[in-house]
N, C-alpha and C positions, 0 to 999 in steps of 0.2 A: 400511338401518339405520345403517351407518357414516357415510353422508352426513348423516343427521339428527343424529347425535351430534356430528359436526363442526360443524354449524350452531349447535347449542345451546352448544357450547364457545366458539365465536366470539362469539356474542351475550352470553354471560356476561362475556367480557373487555370488550366494548363498554360494557355497563351498569356494570361496576365502575369503569372509567375515567370514565364520565360522572358517577357518584356521587361519586367522589373530587374531580373538578374543581368540581362543584356545591357540595360542602361547603366547599372552599377559598374559593370565590367569596362565600359568605355571611358571612365574617368581616368585622366592621364596622371602619371606620376613617374618619378625617377627611380630606377632600380640601381642596386649596388653592382657596378661593373667589375668589382673584385670577385664577385660570386658567379656571375654569368654574363654572357655576351649575347646580344640580340642581332639577328640578321633579317628582320622583317622588311627591310628596304631592299633585300635581294630576292631573287626567285629561287625557291627550293624545289628542284625537280627530283622525282623519286620513281623507282620501280619497286614492286612489292608482290609478295604472295600473301593471300588473306583467306581466312575461313571464318565465316560468321555462323552463329547457331542460336537456336531457341529451344531449350529442352523443357518438357513437361514432366514433373515428378509428383507421383502420389505418395505421400509420406506414410510410413508405417511406424510401429513402435520401435523397431530396430532398423537402423540406417541401412544395413546390408540387405534388408528385405524391401526397400523402397522400389516402387514400380517406376522405371525410367524410360520414358518415351523420348526418342531422339529423331530429328529430321535427317533425311539423306541429302545434306547440302554439299556443294561443290567446293573444292580447293580452287581459288581464283588467282590468276596472274593479272597484274594491273600496272598502270602508269598514272602519275599525277603530278601536281605542282601546287605550291603555295606562294602567294605574294600578299604581303600585308595581312589583312583579315580574311582573305578569300582563299579557299582550298577547293580544288577539283580533282577527284580521283575516279578513274574509269577502270573496271576490271571485268574479266570474263572467265568462266570455268571451262577451260579447254578440255576436250575429251581425253587427251593423252595424260592429263593430270588426275583423271577421275575414272579409272578402270576398275572393274570387279565389284561394283556396289549395287548391281541391279537387284540382287536378292533382298535388299533392304527396302525395296519398294521405291516409289517415286514421290518426291516432295515438291509441291509447287509453292513458291514463297516470294514475298517481296519484303526485303529487310532494309528498313530505312534508319537503322540506328546510326547516330552520328555523335562523335565525341569532340567537343569544342573546347579549346584551351586559349583563353585570353591572358593578358598580363596578370589579372587579379582573380580570375574565375575558372572553375572547371564545370562545364555544362554538358550533361549527357542527355541526348534526345533518343527516344525509343518509338519506333513504329514497326511492329512485328506482325506480319500477316503470313501464317504458315498453314498448309494443308497437306497431310500425309506424314505419318510417323511410324517408327518401328520400336519394339521393346528391346532394351539392352539389359543383360548380355544375350547372346544367341542361345536359343532353346527355351527362353522364358515363356511360360504358358503354352508350350508345345511339347508333344510326345517324342519328337525327334530333334535332331540337331539342325534346326532351321530358324529363320527369323519370323517372329510374330509381327505382322504389319497391319496398320490401321490407316488406309488411305482416306477414311471418312473424317478423321479427327481434325478440327480446325482450332487454331490458337490465334487470338488477336490480343496484342499487348502494346499499350501506348503509354507514354509518360515522359516526365522531365525530372532529372536530378541535378540540382545546381548548388555549388559550394563556393564560398569566398575563401581565398587563400590569405590568411592573416599576414604571413611573412612573405608576401609576393616579391618584395624587393631583394630577397636572398634566394628564394626557391623558384625555379622555373620548371613548370610542368610541361611547357612547350618543348624544352630541350630533350626530354626523355620520350614524349609521346607524339610530337609533331615534327621534330627535326629542324625547327626554325631558329633554335637558340642553342647555346653551348654552356652547360653548367661546368664551371671550372673549380669550384670548391664545394665540399659537402654542406648540405643545409636541409632543414626540415621546417614544417609549418603545420599548425592546427588548421582544420577546415570546418567551417560553419555554414549550414545551408538548410535545404528542405527538399522533399521529394513528393511527387504526386503521380498516380498511375490509374489507368482505367483499362479493363480488358474483359474478354469473354472467351470461353473454351466450350466446344461442343462436339458430340459424336452422334452418329446415327443410332448407336446402341450404347450400353453402359461403358464407361471408361475403364472399369475393371473387367478383365476377361472373365468369362463365366467359369473357366477352369480354376480361377484363383479367388472368386468372390467370397469364399468362406474365410479368407485370411485378411481382408481389408475392410475397414469401416466405411470406405467410400463406395461400396458396392451399390449398384442401382442408380448412381448419379450419371446422367447423360449430358448435362451441361451446367455451367456455372458462370457467373459474371461478378465483377468486383469493382470497388472504388477505394482508393487508398491515398491518404495524405497526412504528412507530418514532418516535424523538424528532424535534422540530422547533424551529426558531428563526426569528425574523423581526423586523420593525421597522414601526412605524406613526407617521405624522406628520400633524398638522393645521396648515395655514397659515391664519392669521386676518388679515383686512384690515379695519381700522376697526371692530373688535369684532363686526360682524354678518356679513360675507362670509367664507366659508371654503372651503378645498379640502383634503380629507383623502385620504391614500393609505396603504395597508398591504400588506405582502408577507410571506408565511411560506413556508419550505421545509422539508420533512421528508425524512429519510434512512432509510427503512424497509427491513426485510427483506420480500421479496415472494415468495410461493409461488403458482405457477400450474399448472393442469392443463388441457391442450387435448385435444380430440378431432379428429384429422386423418386423413382417409381411413379413418375407422372405428377408428383406433388411438389409444391414450392416450399423451400426452407430458407430462412434468413438468419444471419448471425452478424453481430457487431463485436469487434475485438480490437485489441492492440497487438499488432503483428510485426515484429522487428524485421527489417530488411538489411542486407549487407552487400556492399560493392567493394571489389578489390581491383587494383590496377598495378601493373608492373612493367618495367622497361629495363633492358640490359643491352649494353653496346659500347661502341667506340665513337667519339665525337671530336672534331677539331674545327678550325675556322672555315674549312671548305667542304667537308664531307661528313656523313654520319651513316653508320651501319648499326641497326638495332633490331631487337626482337621485342614486341610489345604484346600485352594481353590485358583486356578489360573484361570483367565478369560481374554482372548484376544478378544477385540472388534474391528474388522477390518471393515472399511467402504470404499466402492468403488462407484464411481459416473459414471452413464451412461448418454447418451443424453436424455433419457426419465425419469430418476429418480435415486434414491439412493438405495443401497443394503448394508446390514450388515451381516457379518459372525461372530458369537460368538463361540469361541472354548475354552473349559476349562476342568478342572478336579477337582472333589471334593473327598477328601480322609479322612478317619478316621484311624489313625495309632496307633499301640502299638509296641514300639521298646525296645530291650534289648541289651546292649553292653557287650562284653566279649573279653578277650585277647586270641588269638588263641594259641594252643599248638605249640611246636617247629616243629613238623612234618607238621602240616597244614600251619604254617607260612612260611615254606620253599617252599611249593607248590604254595602259592598265593603271593609270594614276588614281582612278576612282576606288581602287582596292587598297590604296596605301593606308597603313595602320597609323593611328594617332599615338600609339605607345609601343 
């Protein structure tokens, strides 16, 4: 009962923060058309290749010795469209794109991460539900050249990271990440916001393999859960060459209070700390008034501290996009008018 009440309380905080930032983002304002052009009144159709991931890392004293659990996720092909504030993308991991990975075991997952870009806000939503991992690189914790698999490990990671773009009138994050705008001049902006996360990880046995338990302080830990909340700051910049070619990079760091509970050798351990988190995003491509070809990457590096050691959850998405914009006809425009953006 206490665990259920705690989860309800945490999700109320998440939803309140998301509502606040969404309301802030809807305030209208004029942008500088010398810096970027908006096509939110047009339909942006796209095809894309995408691969999402959620990695579990048990940190050691030396980075090269970290235990890296990875999911066996698929490379997906998809289609999608954006009009106004609404985006719908549908993708599937076809067999011909994902051959030769059976030895890494099977991962069952539901990945609900979403990266929302309004005129003034960058909002990242995470809902990661993964079961089944393998240790990277090949041969780790094994006597031969094979993959160590853990079909029993479950990772649940949920949260919101929301940032206000101070110079939104000159910098468009939609242009690089969503393909609905066109950045024509180089520009950058400071980002101010906050992040909140809740999650739990568990295995049927210790997360550290018995063959390696002498080398890791997290030995004996079978599960842990955490709550994390705090302010953040960052910066994003888009470099534009000859109006059409661009490279965009952004980084945000948060400094949250972190609360974690472990189960180690059957006993409960708790720890409260300040545990910085880091998020990076990048976009590279070609853009004009009609089309956009881009490669995008978003990675959230979340760190949580237990009494026996540190853990990191890396969540992200890599996408190759080809987008085309067109003005909808009067009949279609009338049907989708509810999605029209106010800015």
